[in-house]
N, C-alpha and C positions, 0 to 999 in steps of 0.2 A: 480822461480815465478817472472815474470815481472809485476810490478804494473803500470797500464796505466797512461798516463798524466791526470792531473786534478782529479784523484781519491783521495778522502780523505784517509789519512793514519790512521788506527786505532791505538791508543796508545798501545794496547796490543801486536801489531806486533813488538814493540821495545824491549819488555822484554826479549825474547830469545837472543837478540843481546847484550843488556846492562848488563844482570845479570852475564854472564861469565866474562865480562870485569871487573865488580865490584868485583867479587870473586877473580880475579887475581890481584886486586889492580892497575888496569891500567885505561887509558882513551881511548876514541875513538872519532874521529872527525865526525862532521855532514856529511861530504862528504863520509867518510867510511861507515857510517850507510846507507846513500842513495845507495851506491854501493852494500852493502850486501843485501839490499831489492830490488835491480835491478830497482830502480825508473827510469822512463823515463821522460826527461825534457818536459815541462818547470817547473820551480819552485821546483826543487827537494829539495833543502836545506830548503826552506820555508815550504814545506810539512813535512819535518823531524822536524823542530822546532815547528810547530803547534802541531804535535803529542807529542813531548816532553813536551810542555806546558800542554796538556791534561793529560799526564801521571803524571806530577808533581801535578796537582790538585787532581787526583785520589789518589796518595800517601798521600797527605795532609789529604784528607778525611778519609783515612784508618789509619791515625796515623803513617805512615811510613816516613822515611827521603826520600828526592827526588832522586830516582834512576837516574834521568836525570842528576845528577851532574857528572856522568862519561862521558857525551857527551860534547865535547868541540869544540871551533872554531879554525880551523887551522890559521886563520888570526889574532887571538887575543892571541897569545903566549900560547896556551894550556889551556885557561880558557873559560868558557861559554860566550856567548854574553851577553851584558848588560840587555837584556830583561829577561833573566833567573833570574838575581839578582833582577830585579824589581818585577817579579812575586813572588819570594820568600819573598821579603819585604811585599808585599800585603798579603801573606799567613802567615806572622809572623815568618818565618824561619830565616831571617837575617835582620840586621839593614842596610837599603839601603845606608845610608851614609858611613858606614864602607866598604861595598862592593864596593861602587864607588871609595873610596879612595885607597883601597888595594884589588882589586879583586883576586889577586893571593893568598893572605892569607885567604880571605873568602872562596875561592874555596877549598883550601887545607884542611881547617877544615871540610867543607861539605863532601869532598871526603873521608876523613878518616872515618867519621861517616857512610857514605853509604857502604864503603868497610866492615867495621865491621858488619853492619846490614846484608849485603849480605852473609857474611861468617857464620852468626848466623842463617840464614834461614828466615829472616824477610820478604823477597820478594817472598818466595816460593809459597804462595797462589796467588800472582799476575801472576806467570808464568804458572798457570794452565788454 
């Protein structure tokens, strides 16, 4: 299924990709997500990160940890881009100062929480 250029990506389209990654205790790059979705340029990474942001907001509204924590930037040594931590700060998930000082540690803690939640079935309703 190729998603045409400039088509907005629904956040729910990410769950079938991210959930198995979380259950396996791994991460996936934004670029790999775009490839799995067969996104057509331009702005493929931007479309992925927009959908990740919407998914993070939906998770927060549902009282779930941010499944988007398994999505990382290849350019940032395996952690999400700063905008992810800024959004989590606005949603009350992380202290933005701590995340800015030590994004690797902040991400590792979030990742552990998301993996445990995924293995416990917390995201199963989001996958339907």
